[in-house]
DOKE-186869 format. One record per residue: residue in one letter; x, y, z of N, C-alpha, C, CB in turn. Coordinates in steps of 0.001 Angstrom, whole numbers, plus 500000, padded with zeros to 6 digits. Each point is the difference from the previous one (the first is absolute). Glycine has a CB too. Example, Ala and Ser with C-alpha at 12.3 -4.5 7.8 and 13.67 -1.06 7.14 Angstrom:
2
A513190494310507800499110501190500000500900501200500000498108498827501246/S501542502223498034500820501190500060499230501090500730501184499372497855/
REM end
This chain:
507
M193221071021789393500382500737501630501138499921499681498527499388501923/A502162501886498470501818500312500331500153499581501337500472502208498600/N500663497119501031501009499600501360501286500367500072498900498230500146/L501374502124501042501324500382500416500875499169500903499001501982499682/A502104497832500201500850498888500761501250500915500830499501497815497890/L500545502113503558500759501397500111501102498793500983497854503018499980/N503174497187499890501529499507500269501006500845500316499542498542498623/G500356502722501272500403501040501030501786500682498890498560498207503216/C500838501200495789501337500515498960499835500491498688501110498414500999/S497521501430498334499730500243498972498401500829499595501872497968499943/L497994502684500969498648501005500162500798501404499230498585498940502852/T500212500920496008500053501413499259499410501312499976500391498525499090/I499817502180500661498469501549499680499135499379499531501004502093499207/P498819497487499268498716499491499364499506498977500490500557500737498265/Q499959498060501846499180499399501170499734500441501081500623498646499302/L499705501938501821498907500580501254499202500832499732501307499801501385/V499016501213497294498887500806499526498833499472500003501310500947498836/E498908497499500115498505499246499801499672499454501089500199499426497879/A500373499850502992499262499356501169499524500972501000501354498030499720/A499011503262500250499460500927501382498702500332498619502707501494502316/R496989498899496700499246500604499428498898498759499456501876502126499580/N498591496698500233498874498440500024499716499576500667500398499334498964/P498771501061502216499392498688501103500078498515499804498430501563500345/N501279498337498436499757498307500074501764498998499878496981500524498348/T504004500564501133500856499799499991500250498585501393500272502763498525/Q500509496371501523500122499300501322501526499814499879497527498706500328/V502815501665501087501469500366499961500480498295501179499883503856499723/T501035496350499780500703498379500733501419500175500437498700498382498331/L501522500632502428501566500020500591500808498812498684499251500362503456/D500979500016495411501472498761500008500438499337500624500609500851499295/P498784497844500928500160498335500116501775500655500640498020497985497296/E502681502259501811501930499979501055500071501476500368501899498085498372/A497452502469502187500178500693500900499607499430501908499637501674497472/I499544497700502100499299499509501216501029499403500707497796499624499065/P503068499492500759501311499526501076500828500974500912500332498407498232/C499684502976500549500613501041500497499429500478501248500608500467497842/I498417499790502239498363500996500583500682498796501327496840500922497534/Q502691497499502237499797499578501120501571499435500985497338499491498666/R503758500606500710501021500220500195500708501243500769499533498587498276/A499561502042501475499861501633501097500024500203501070498996500515499014/A499034498882500806498955500018500833501132498869501470497099500307497531/D503104498562502030500717499080500835500874500346500784499650498847498652/A500911502073500509501374500647500936499871501396500685501483498835498308/V497417501787501592499319500435501016499379499656501270500043500640498326/A499259497926501521499804499271501075501082499613500682498270499426499056/K502905500392500495500803498752500516501228501517500896499673497003497309/F500357504070501904500117501098500919499378500278501322500328500619498068/V498504499634501711499390500120501334500044499048501067498770501121498778/S501061497401500919500232499013500888500992499578500492498668499641499233/E502597501005500507501361500603500279499697500841501091500993499960497704/G498625500517502024499997501668501320500866501207499462500115498424502422/R500434501783496021500951500433499617499238501506499188501583497305500008/I499162503514500865499649501259499366499905500908498619500625499563501884/A498409500682497550500140500697498695499215501261499751500430497836499220/Y499997503189500408499015501163499884498335500002499369502433500909499778/G496433499326501219498552499800499288499684498701500141500219501637498318/I500649496720502088499699499522499787499792499369501690500699500378497223/T500218499791503465500064500187501589500089500895500967500623498681499389/T499854502241499658499963501940500582498670500720499531502803500455499566/G496894500650501075499038500935499429500640500222498719499092501119502123/F499985500692497130500083500641499073500383500909499930498992499166499682/G502025501395499744500438501716499843501078499924501461497134501561498758/A502225499924501725500533500229501103500044498759501250499272502402499093/F499926496720500580499414498629501387501118499156499457496830499803500443/K504322500344498374500940498573499396501030499290501531500470501484496832/D499630499566504126500536499367501259499077499245501121501584501831499565/R496935498152499918498930499764500323500023498232500535499098502253498252/L501583496500502336499260498691500006498986499299499918501076500376500600/I498312498881498510498712499416500308500101499048500271499034500914499007/P500475498613502032499972498621500650499034498904499079500317501286502546/P500351497669497222500006498829498504498082499728500314503409498082499976/E495953502157501369498482499657499597499535501350499681499473497899501550/D501062503303498114499828501115499433499395500639498908501332499559501031/V499881499627498030500700500126498677498866499585499129502528499480500676/E496978499863499440498594500162498404498830501061500666499955496824498826/K499508503578502424499373501152500045501210501432499237498331498696502537/L502715501060498107500851501679499341499691500032498323502589499954501891/Q497015498827497602499853500169498126498552500788500011501285497300498844/E497802502247502224498311500276499644500587501412500443497772497667500599/N502967502965500402499664500938500738501188501173498940499063498422502931/I501728501120496019499961500744499131499490500780498815500884498989501130/I497883499614498780498949500465498864499058500650500717500231498199498394/L499179501943502388499312500874500937500160501526500312500036497932500745/S501582501983499607500207501211500467500672500916498580500333498922502818/H499986500274496395500495500727498522499063500285499328501764498974499717/A496500500779500304499058500569499383499310500502500307500246499133499222/V500727502358500556499284501330499766499930501487499165500146498804501719/G499723499906496835499847500814499114499145501501499541500673497749499932/T499110503306499278498901500441500025499954500624498818499759500048502224/G499431500947497392499163500145498585499280499016499377501497501309499615/P498620498907499116498911499493498853500906498283500122499170502885497803/E499664496548501786500714498378499788500546499785498548498218498874501690/L502754500385498916500540499968498176499456498786499177502420501013500625/P497483499745498151499461499144498642499542498476500412501812501371498343/A497593497698501024500293498460499756501274499875499293497588499378499828/E502415501382499018501286499437499657501311500587500728498832499583497814/V501045501248503250501828499944500511499682499136501282501312502758499245/V497556496763500805499968499119501297500318498373499578498045501773501193/R501336498502497468500496498059499561501503500340499244497025498540499119/A503744502462500800501224499862499567500558499873501305499971501189497790/M500000499732503116500466499940501437500013498475500330498980502394500721/M500003496810499726500004498484500001500605498990498855498058500692501232/I502638499531497679500673499221498955501062500173500304498779500058498387/I501354501628502393502215499987499622499880499349501549501598502970498239/R497737497122502925500385500114501199500187498250500102498702502653500929/A500424496335497931500080498683500174501718499880498920496557499211500449/N503105501201498710501519499761499540501045500335500674499257500224498258/T500537500857502629501411500360500684500141498784500893499912502756500042/L498806496656500598500333498864501176500425498856499139498180500659501936/A501459499098496728499883498785499631501692500173499894497214499415498768/K503625501232500974501838499518500155500316499151501111500794502198499197/G498489497755502060500454499461500747501164500420501046498977498817498335/H500726502806501681501239500227500706498972500799501484502418500392497403/S496830498863502384499071501499501261499292498903500934498941502557498063/G501099495916502028499483499831501046498502499663500383501847501221500050/I497307498696498961498534500248500741499707498564498577499205503695501346/R499586495835499463499797498721500223499024499636498674500351500118502855/L499795498797496407498852499750498769498481499880499962501768498980499501/E498140500548501918498238500200500285499401501691500232500177497369501471/T501198503478498591499503501539500331500088500440498217501266500695503143/L499511499427496289500221500485498959498464499288499364503104500360500046/Q496756498973499402499448498877499397498057500380500231502698498018500695/L497706502533500930498469500969500324499660501615499329500339498724502468/M501353501512496978499527501008499704499740499697498286501192501466502237/L499377497785497200500036500245498716498215499093499841503473500197499280/T495885499328502157498547499876498920499160501062500576499842497278499458/L500429503618501435499465500944499948499823500936498883500553499438501886/L500764500331496988500720500970499171498593499104498637503780500680501209/N496395498548498900499912498873498599497936500336500396503117497136499967/K496152502750501168498958500224499934498656501479500386501371497562500091/N500504503036499316499802501665499915499500500467501604499078500015497049/I501267499437503934500023500756501450500769500766500285499351498604500713/L500384502867499376501498500813499778500003500939501082500212499961497389/P500198500160503436500434500691501130499641501504499799501872498260500427/I497953502028500626499699501992499943501129500392500404497608500494500724/I502692500115498475501451500985500156500058501687500321500705498226498201/P499673501798502410499560501617499958501506500551499102498262500338502921/S502116500630496632500836500267499319501286500721500399498145499745498847/K501562500896501980500874500869500848500538499749501438498815501346498668/G502284498958501372500371499252501637501993499158499653496185498896500778/S504165500944498478501065499451499539501345500938499946498264498570498810/L502390501535502216501411500789499522501070499597498876499783500443502285/G499718498042496976501079499696499195500806499109500805499931502085498719/A500694497656502447500774499235500832499670499749501459501478500770498486/S498216498356502287500106498772499361499383499799499255500553499336501239/G499105501104497683499567499643498896498319500223499919502184498392499904/D497265501028499074498170500660500238499278499160501513499374500156496629/L501197500324504582499681499375501124498365499939500161502357500780500975/A497132500618498957498285499934500843498942499242498473500226503176502114/P500136496903496802499184499398498498500002498855500130500581501363498401/L501079497937501911500115498076499904499442499579501351502464499616498519/A497646501336502841499177499452500528498162500164499849502366500074501200/H497013500630498519499311499907499364499404499070498974500816501570500879/M499998498286498584499890498832498819500057498960501168501360500903497424/A499472498592503007500168498899500915498807499529501258502488500860499392/L496574499935500864499022500233500581499022498705500076500503502416499341/P498881497264499228499283498869499915500434498836500433499267500992498514/L502088498954501119500284498633500623500376499163500980500059500538498684/I499547500772502100499364499301501628498643500816500212502591499554501454/G496412500559497710498883500286500561499525500957500735500287498364499731/Q500539502794499511499748501116499958499907501241499768500122498755500455/G499260502627499690500262500449498528498297500185499511502741498434499443/E497598502537499621498737499457498457500754499754498841497976501601500489/V500982497771498749500462499974498206499098499930499442501717499000499874/R498738501627498853499100499798499261499480499073499212500596501504500370/F497815498199499230500133498705499321498783499534499539501787499464501279/Q497539500903498121499170499768498498499192501572499847499378496813500253/G501650504052500121499571501275499450499452500820501502499222498910497171/R500969500546503707499634500409501525501611499899501026496976498736499649/I502956501831501383501023500137500875499142499211500973501423502310499400/R499242496657501291499709499527501295501280499570500811497760499289499061/P501758500072501962500603499766501447500997498626499462497574500953501998/S504174498768498123500347498999498833499659498655500896502160501453498427/A497507498440502792499528498552500539498568499772499851501742500020501680/E497406500759497936498753499708498913500396499231498813498967502131500585/I502237498175498498500029499819499006500416498840499983500046501924499438/L501088497767501320501090498608500485498918499367500416502444500754500914/R496246499428499729499420498296500190499013499921498858500048499650502821/E499450501631496648499108499335498617500653499757499091498330500997500236/N502875498778499782501125499066498704500564499075500312500639501524499082/N499205497889502616500342499378500718501417499462499613497647499806500597/L502694501319499978501078500571499994500818500071501580498826501211497790/K502028498795502318500288499583501817501391501132499980499215496542500534/Q500645504263500450500986500882500047501087499253500688498510502017499955/V502618498658499982501719499967500864499994500315500879501162500379498821/K499878498720501936500836500509501208500910500317499878499332499101500989/L501371502155498799501137500111499479501236499153500800498947502273499113/G502017497453500231501219499696500360500929500756500437499497498778498831/A501688500442501979501436501280499749500488500674498683500948498660501688/K498911502305497997500700500789499082498787499980498981502746499416500499/E496374500119499625498824500222499175499311501453499563499753497856501109/G500006502686500258499426501397500044500974500869499485498614499601501903/L502676500250498321500973501123499555500648499689498161500838500242503181/A498639498381496328500461500032498554498883500404499010501662498189500574/L497201502114500065498423500275499775500146501542499473498761498285502123/T501644502350499193500294501480499956500705500657499942499114499836500560/N502447499358499075501228501220499651500286499883498509501341499864502385/G498702501109496908500494499750498943499325501343498836500324497039500905/T500139502797497669499658501538499528498559499267498862503248501832500050/T496205497504500959498898499321498598499085501132499488499656497452501081/M500116503675499408498451500603500171500859500955498799498314499870503113/M502656500995496903500442500828499286500946499186498902499662501835501953/T500192496913497824500694499017498813498611500025499638502309498296500669/A496581501238499873498410500301498956499905500841499452498828499325501014/I500867501635499364499551501177499352501096500526499011498536500530502045/G503364499446498492500530500140498563499948499164499194501147501075500680/A498663497355499379499851499449498733498897500488499206500999498191500899/L498043502603499452498700499950499492500161501325499253498598498544501861/Q501820502187499002500507501229499250501123500130498737499405500616502285/V501051498490497915501498499543499119499270499604498120501680498335502937/H497176500975497978499105499453498299499556500753499594499300498301500193/E499824502743500468499266501284499782500899500930499234498651499737502127/A502311500814498297501144501053499903500135499294498156501613500464503339/Q498886498885496877500099499511498492499194500119498851500866498765501137/I497752501140499570498964500004498922499877501359499682498749498023500698/V501187503039500415499759501251499475500866500391499468498797500447501207/L502972499191499114500486500583498736499794499779498680501203500146501309/K498326498537498547500090499585498436498839500803499750501049497455499735/S497681502925500752498907500343499384500281501787499758498352497697501217/A502951502633500168499969501322499633500855500481498950499373500211502076/N501680498956497120500607499993499050498534500386498520502383498068501610/C496898501033498656498831499785498883499338501634499818499270497052500842/A500637503645500917499686501114500201500437501023499119499840499167501942/S501942500622498297500534501536499473500200499158499098501061501951501531/A498802497309497208500024499808498084498855500726500351501006497499498489/L497782502277502035498404500628499162500368501598500491497566497617500389/S502638502621500226500661501484500471500852500383499161499894499695502150/L501054499899497336500666500608498736499056499978498782502279499211500833/E497325499937499373499038499673498308499058501693500373499306496069499593/A499976504023501231499132500983500560500540501218499672499260498673501749/Q502032501319498218500754501462500341500939500346498680500174499531502875/N499344499420496259500624499645498333502056500197500605497121501713497625/G502963497374503184501854500170500604500644499596498976500019499387502422/T501286500392497655500973499089499587500390498994500393500402501349499523/L500135498062499481500712498425500748501463500366499835498159497837499185/R502402503259500386501497499678500506500271499762500752500504500760499285/A498946499722502009501028499781501225500211498993500302499579501457500806/Y499513497342498923499828498697499884501355499072499321497362500849499858/S503270500000499077500812499028499521501084499288500618499340501140498499/P501082497764501206500370499091500556501709500170499972497616498661499417/Q502966502156500003501381501069499870500023501031501503499734500230496795/I499480499995503299499546501022501580500650499225501348497224500819499003/H501893497818500927500073499586501006500814498576500167497993501488500177/A502733498563498404501433498813500111501273501253500738499444497928496998/S500583503519503101500754500666499830499787500158501812500038500908496960/R499245498895503602499468500064501684499497499126500577499594501698499777/P501278496537500156499131499187500474499370499464501504501040499776497979/Q498251501441502149499600499686501549498757498729499734500491502965501221/A499148496612500073499468498599499668498467500341499976501973498390501207/M497530500905497640498610500157499465499457501229499410499718498505501551/Q501247502051498040500280501407499306499293499350498403502820501254501593/A498283497927497374499672500153499347499069498986499598501670501371499972/E497745497464500912498962499204499918498914501197499745500907497805501573/T499198503046499684498625500384499756499541500969498592500104499789502705/A500959500724497055500276501122498678499248498576499126502983502112500334/A497941496566499494499443499189498884498380499561500224502570499088499643/N496983500906501451498596499767500071498957501215499375500775498549502139/L499997502687498430499002501072499177500072499900498848500090501469501295/L501096498408497846499570499987498437499162498582499547502336501527499462/E498103497294501134498789498952499883498686499974500182501449499226500437/L498279502126500463498789500376500342499286500912498511500920500001502976/L500240501052496789499230501028499255500290499515498183500416502272502333/A500592496392497969499840499580498432498956500185499137501138498602500712/G499177502012497725499222500174499178498592501100500130501188497670499688/S499231503190501599499244501505500101499821500763499616500230499860500828/E498854500888498377500050501000499360499703500941500422499889499019498785/L499487501152502460500079501356500706500993500680501128497903499368499416/T503800500199500014501131500496500735500943501031498672500015497414502057/R500390503348498062500149500824499603501664499964499371497831500854501546/P502332498892496844501258499697499813500777501617500103499359497497498413/D501861502321501294501374501018500111498941501270499360502875498178499403/N497487502217501941499690501769499478501102500828500426497435499988500333/S502933500746499162501216500891501037499330501359500219502431498973498942/K496366501196501370499574501175500926499679499046501526498692501932497719/N501158496929502064499348499141501099500853498714500112497547500905499536/V503548498846501143500929499240499929500108499011500757500738501507499282/Q498792498825502521500056499554500763498354500157500869502863500265499518/D496840498644501264498643500394500634500746500489501783497852497785498170/A500719502188502042500327500357501795500283498717500645498273502008500330/Y502613498028500582500465498931501183499409498774499633500101501591501939/T498940498624498624498562499147500608499609499185498946498973501794501479/L501614498472497202499897498784499047501618499464499453497359501067499122/R503246500299500739501800499802499555500445498874500639500703502408499895/C499242497386501392500497499873500917499244498886501381500953502448498772/V498214496963500087499012498839500753501101498795500187497339500607498702/P503690498649500030501139499282500529500821499794500824499663500204498824/Q501051501368501658499988500416500995500020499567501360499383500883498472/V499191499890501889499041499709500605499413498769500487500008501667499006/H498923497874500252499342498563499962501288498856499826497522501041498729/G503761499364500758500824498654500178500883500045501880500586499978496492/A499197501205503491500858499878502102498995499743500583501761501849500496/V496952498625499224499094498959500975499804498728499571498805501707500663/H501282497900498345500157498449499661501141499086500587499041500806497956/S502227500367502112501203499217500756499402499878502116502518501490497529/A496753499553502599499870500459501096498904498041500879500127503913498827/I499030496168499936499049498500500324500634498785499716498006501058499395/N503300499209499552500289498189500254501018500395501004499714498381497455/Y500766502056503098500799500538501810499137499411500710500939502453499938/A498038498398500438499208499216501243499308498899499251499477502097501668/Q500125497188496902499654498381500183500989499362500302498496499896498578/K503078500477500800501449499274500978499222499357501292502202502114499438/V498198498992501354499674500127501121498719498842500895500967502522498943/I497865497750500626499058499636499922500060498326499865499419502449499231/D501256497184499464500403498651499571500695499249501235500317500855497483/I500825499647503132500251499410500842499860499789501649500823500300498016/E498359500863502103498865499831500828499324498773500609499864501718498788/L499799498004499653498520499381500380500495498684499917498076501637499030/N503317497975500652500418498680500744501136499928501299499456499186497565/A500425501875503048500548500091501298500121500053501259500099500280498788/V500586499269502192499854499520501339499842501467500590501471497539500021/T497416502501500329500016501699500808499890499990501333498853501045498295/D500816497864502515499564500008501439501333499774500883497505499010499406/N502441500562501872501069500200501276499472499728501087501091501603499158/P500083497044501402500927500028499374499989498216499181501208502319501869/L499831497597497224499615498992498690500832498621500907500084501983497062/L499523497029501998500582498615500484500738499313498892498108499688501619/F502980500157498387501119499733498841500095498377500427501652502690499728/F499024496257498847500469499445500376501201499322499826498211500418500279/D502228498898500354501307499248498776499894498169499341501924501815501761/E499558498023497821499319498871499465500080498898500930500445500713497772/H499533499776503087499388498629501275499081500334500396501631499248500968/D497417501266498269498793500846500740499832500794501699499080498134498279/E502102502183501880500384500093501388499626501796499716502262497524500804/V496325503225500329500211501076499533500392501318501341498317498853497751/T501847502605500973500190501266500690498938500716500095501962500053499384/I497828500671501517499630501258499853499749501399500119499969498513499851/L500393501951499247500254501302500032499128501606499630501798498226499687/S498276502254501344499468501268499866501150501026499420498275499408501985/G500286501419496835500858500820499040498874500532500065501894499049498551/G497987502343500237499075500761499757499488500461498401500907500513502347/N498645497927497282499469499505498425498527500824500002501211497097499783/F498184503027501289498454500661500410500479501528499193499059498634503036/H501855501956497248500615501461499566498913500215498891502914499827500460/G496338501243499356499276500289498937500747500999498887498006499556501657/E503148500625498373501113501109499791499775500124498285502071499301502298/P498617499306497479499660500005498390498934500133499085501326498978500518/L497310500738500069498994500044499561499406501408500046499983497677500490/A500215502984500622499920501404500186500356501041498751500541499215502371/L500585500697497747501127500037499112499396500458498478501366498002501526/A498365500242497802499595499996498922498825500290499591501396498908500090/L497791501242501257498429500124499755499924502141499918498925496836501941/D501613503704499306500605501702499253500413500176498476501143500339502272/F499579499041497593500855500243498807498724499860498810502718498874501045/L496244500114498954498696498982499306499345501616500031499632496644501173/S500134503816499911499006501009500194500471501242499300499261499012502185/I502239501451497894500430501027499917499752499831498026501816500337502889/A498780498788496869500185499783498515497807499713498959503601498309501067/M495895501299500011498777500137499421499280501739500505499788496796500076/T500477503285500730499830501258499967500420501195499197499822498960501647/D500983500954497315500716500806499891499333499533498186502316500378502615/L496965498288497526499810499435498784498785501085499789500927497170500153/G498308502878500729498588500760500277499928501762500029499581497705501530/N501776502299498546500440501594499983500123500276498599501359500122502193/I499366499018496723499824500294498397498830499750499242502065499536500032/S497702499686500531498262499362499206499201501531500318499653496587500907/E500093503907500739499223501138499438500193501027499924498975499161500390/R502625501027499213500341501286499082499480499588498403502412500769501633/R497607497871497898499496499848499084498802500388499415501300498848500602/I497776500673500664498300500325499906500098501662500037498785497594501553/A501892503373499357500033500957499563499665500727498647501103499312501636/K500360500092497637500119500760498743498663499418499302502865500300499810/L496737498727500258498781499211499079498837501042500328500690497088500247/I499089503417501312499090500902499936500047501231499810499465498717500933/D501753502208498801500643500698500173498965501558499783502205498018499427/N498420503215500913498523500828499189501410500417498465497533501814502943/H500894498519495897500741499931498821501091499320500060499209501784499489/P500562496952500027500617498845499223500127499900498664499300499075501566/E501374500391497725500556500109498185498764499367499488502922499563499886/H497188498980500697498994499074499664498787499903499827501223499488500674/Y498088501107500252499009499268500487499322501461500804501240497062500171/P497549502776500769499127501075500490500956500155501211497316499483499091/S502468501348501652500572500497501589499150498786500895500252503237499682/F500191496367501264499679498882500514499235498722499916500558501578500680/L499854498504497382498949498725499641499048499748500142501028499379500131/A498030502170499788498566500139499789499744500918498736499567499689502575/A499363499516496562499976500277498714499136501382499861500304497384499364/H498927503315502058499062501045500510500685500429500940497967499215499493/G503351500886500494500410500727501246499329501272501068501739499195498475/G497758501091502501499582500966500652498671499771500397501499501310498956/L497115498192500021499264499259501132500623498433499713497465501706500143/N503648497624499718500923498913500355500622500148500745500069499426498581/S500555499704502389501340500318500776500782498891499359499175501035502438/G500404498082496383500553498720499979501034499423500645499210500382498408/F502108499424501616501066498726500855500364500989501305501506498382497590/M497928503195502190500753500703501312499968499262501193499424502084499218/L500021497618501436499624499506501484500931498482499950497025501264500320/L502851498096498487500909498413499955501868500499500586498167498689497081/Q502047502135501775501682500494500747499904500506501715500830501224497258/Y497986499450503039499933500369501416500178498829500823498544501836499529/T500940496897500419500131498782500167501202499500500401498460499993498662/A502179499909500090501100499259499581501249501385500801498709498264497100/A501215502847502686500912500605501268499439499460501178500568502215498995/A498400497722501544499627499921501630500890498746500441497246500944499932/L502387498233498903500619498526500495501616499999499504497435498520499660/C503255502386499818501207500225499820500958500652501386498959500198497429/S500255500866502893500368500593501302500086499227501231499064501726499038/E499812497451501034499834498780501101500787499087500039498134500204499918/N502799499317498966500486499079499736501965500816500354497312498624498020/K502546502498501523501476500800500935499840499417501359500136502607498864/T498912497921502117500136499872501395499946498884500098499261501699500734/L500109497121498554500678498503500123500769499640500016499188499655499517/A501690501245499598501720498822499403501020500533500515499574499381497634/H499472501762503869501344500121500926500642498497500235498946502221501388/P502234497769499008500606498350500669499557499550501398502196500423498812/D497353498436501245499655499679500732501358499453501004497665499880498506/S502789499322500527501605499415500573500573501096500499500565498254498336/V499240503294502056501064500537500661499641500237500671501040500494499082/D497820499039502156499597500184501074500176498674500779498586501854499118/S501892498579502059500122499249500778499364499913501649501732500114498185/I497635499490502974499448500012501018500554498839500883498137501183498848/P502789498846501996499868498434500993499067500413500358501927498987500896/S498053499532499137499106498789500848500683499097501141498800499771497770/S499696499540503094500571499197500890501289500267500991498941498794498286/G500861502162502259501216500447500659501326500552499667498946498657500842/N500893501293497997501394500776499108501037498807499418500078502346501828/V499197496170498776500986499163499489499231500057497930500719498018503242/E498269502046496690500113499860498937499931501728498937499013497145500925/D502288502785498940499852501889499703500376500560499099500231500353501682/H499495498522497120500112500392498732499008499572498865502167500074500830/V496930500920499426498956499110498756499484500272498650499305499525501806/S500348500203497328500248500190498618498293500370499473502530498087499786/M496555502020501261498568500368499477499845499589498528499866502023501594/G500348496388497896499919500268498853498650499186500134502557500497498892/A496547499515501702498575499756499621498957501321499511500436498002501784/N500061503061499139499901501115499347500540500685498759499657499855501931/A501170499505497514500721499903498899499070499374498834502178499824501486/A497239499069498713499633498935499333498032501134499759502232496934501459/L497382503349499639498971500387500194499597501582499325500368498234502009/H500817502584497711500007501133499411499836499389498617501379501524501689/C499893497318497742500103500048498871498936499249499285502211500442500476/Q496889498508500400498898500236499567498260500710499285501974499060501072/Q498694502574499615499125500509499627500558500740498778498845499894502214/I502813500796498181499944500583499234499705499228498121501406501450502335/V498842497124497640499805499142499103498732500076499193501400498825501375/E498025501030499688498052500600499776499522500929499567499660499339501427/N501269502074498480499702501406499493500735500277499012499425500761501885/V501972498458497899500010499981498843499472499620498605501060500211501501/R498464498633498727499504499361499307498362500226499425501937498794501166/T497508502405500236498772500984499148500256500992499171498890499751501649/V502300500893498653500774501188499171500475499903498550500758500400502137/I499283497528497595500936499704498895498345499754499085503081498647501201/A495933501185499507498931499270500047499001501589499139500610497700502768/I499871503601497405499810500929499899500548500568498507499823499849502601/E501442499887498168500867500374498305499656499186498313502195500276501973/L497767498408498868498919499559498588499123500541499461500152498533500595/M498750501560499974498690500504499901500249501730499719498854497850501770/S501948503054498262500066501162499640500879499427498352499920501664502951/A500993497878497194500674499510498374499248499587499100501676499292500839/A497391500215499976498925499544498905499095501040499674500034497766500772/Q499249502828500148499473501147499415500338501078498629499727499528502337/A501674500767498235500784500977499235499890499164498941501591501310501517/I499174497553497951499911499332498853499231500235498916500556498801501330/D497845500734499266498804500099499696499544501308499142499840498559502033/F500890502766498810499843501285498942500929499565499431499175502025500932/R502020497569498977501144500427499010499125499091498457502905500111502202/L496489498876498195499430498794498866498889500790499585500573497502501039/Q499094503431499665498387500772499155500880500719498996497825500708502139/D503542500375497918500072500513499147501008499651499469498822501308500649/H501646497685499331500660498929499423499626498181499614501321501921501200/P497323498252498019499294498609499742501041499306499681497840500565499215/G502208497638500943500884499210499346501564499556499920498223500789499261/M502468500628501736500986499163500533500315499054501785500652501909497943/S499930497654501421500010498566501078501346500581501057499180497449497856/L500676501594503646500576500123501097500651498938499791498661501218501349/G502644498649499351501211499157500017499010498946500647502520501610500242/Q498687496948499409499621498982499896499310499052501328501693500547498093/G498955500081502645499758499958501687499256500540500716501556499775499949/T498547502029499289498601500744500825498935499867499470501012501571500716/T498570497726497842498900499886499455499111498997500823501118500670497839/K499507497865502943499645499628500792499382500214501035501073499530499033/A499877501547501635499567500800501341499209500622500047501436500103500477/Y497946500870498478499113500531499485499083499754500638500786500077498314/H498896498836500316498648499013499711499637499264501810500956499087496676/A499876500651503717499961499318501647499221501395500884502868498191499916/I497820502949499945499574501063500310498343500207499900502409500608499356/R497318499355499390498507500322499708498761498818500363501194501477498013/E499825497014502658498878499546500532499368500195501074500681498936498942/V499969502023501557499261500340501292499650501438499955501211498261501352/V499652502567498036500015501702500019499772501050498492501869499338502098/P496699501114498019500064500169498613500355501643499521498209497834499923/F501468502426499462500612501157499261499172500931500738500724499129497553/F499183502174503277499374500831500355499809501059499415500441499093501396/E498143501079497975499876501123499389499791501167500555499472498725498746/Q499783500905502852499800501055500914500311499472501459498229501077498401/D500992500011502234501151499049501378498520498830500235502125502608502028/A498520497297498937499212498516500285500640499074501255499496499902497250/Y499725499129503659500452499458501201500834499440499443498405499824501424/V502823500159498447501873499282499889500394498968500917500908502210499486/K498412498095501767500511499157501001500273498435499974498944501765500940/P499624497746498696500185498571499271500849499230499396498621500670499892/N501500500465498830500952499656499184501517499841500341498347500960498796/M501793500438501538501310499914500941500475498947500658499468501816500301/D499959497210500723499792499196500334500061498468499514499263501951500725/A500178498613498318500177498768499286501158499727499188497847500119500043/L503089500753499887500935500058499119501093499587500853499030501696498446/A500528498983502453501120499450501225500427498702500475499204501693500675/D498982497471499096500196499021500525500856498793498553497598500877502177/L502067499696496454500388499214498767501577500400500229497609500123498134/V503185500919503301501247500070498831500419498836501730500784503376497534/K498488496894503680500521498641500963499601498770499137499536501086502566/K500031498627496728499946498625499418500521499760498997498444499797500789/G502545501205499100500972499640498599499727500587498845500251498014500707/R498576502415499152499537499920498382501489500432499208497000500907500350/F503221500300500279500673500699498966502034499842500086497307501901500171/C502652497022500437501420499093500358500349499242498180499150499075503450/T499633500263495721500338499161498743499758501068498780499187497459501072/V500663503455499004499699500944498784501680500017499392497563501807501173/
REM end
């Protein structure tokens, strides 16, 4: 059984993805984090007992920041923020996103700046470790003050409210707590705010999509190399000298990867004075895929920081004498993530665009090296014609989804929260784009393999490159050569699943 100890400082994207997707992972608090958590909780309790004023602890929220809360109502205030903010809508978030959210939130709270009590945090981790997952609607966050509605839904089971998904069923959280001998908490001062204020949903989705985007990009490199062999392309455009003369990030690395994939190939074109260069979709793969790789790296850096950041408000800070200062700020604002996820969406959309154009050339009418539409008996058979339609439809949808969410803002809370990031929308749109591009790359892989088989019929005994040979055999595990029209969707889906599993990352 895997274990993950949270200390607020060292969580990584690979660790998060593994724990989010493996419900057997046991997530705990690093013992070194516990004193910091307790110190902050004790400071909040003392703050309240002394009757001092602090936003969200002894005042209302948002536009009600000027409403003082009587000491006897401080605990009720924290429960009310959970109940009033849990108004999300839309499809429920998938289990891996919910688990990622719970891990990220626990990691943030473990830093000891938020004032949550240890027992409250431990209950959230107990639910996670038992795979008792809150039902969290996907829509309703403005991305500032963070992901309020989704996080409120995440917190509902802690107070015995809302619903959870457990052992494949959706049931009231109070019933599940009782059956598992778990006791709901009565939230203390600051706890409701600590649980709901922050960039947790957009960070969770962003981390998962950075991971997915890296896999899709590596698969796209394989697909483009196979497409080049299918079309009898030349390797000249991947020569190191070209890319050394324009040292844009990841351009030379992409060209080197393509040369490695195609090493030893007998299906590429030698120097030919009548045909010295290929179309852009083959010739410019290092420039385009390299730029996409650079965009993914940027998004990864932003997410890496956010995984171990404190994103609620207000925050508690301690000096060398353990004297506390409570400061209100804006770390909940999702703009860094919104911009990064918009950038990732745009980059992945263009990765799909160039792949779709390679698909179009592979199934083009009257190609040079194989039958039109990759159909042995065109007319009676449509071949791969409609696969390009599907790719085109997905790419067109991506162009709409890639409109930057970060440029939008609708003021809220009586114009107190007067600029928001829409980072949650950016995350949801990015998630759909990456899924679409994965399918487009799968279609290119199966189209290139079909075209290569036609070439090999004319040139038996010729070999593919060292890397493309492995990619070709992986494709043929789930997609046969089609002599005639058939129901290909199951094969397309199976290949997309192989892409998701990273099968084309190690060829």
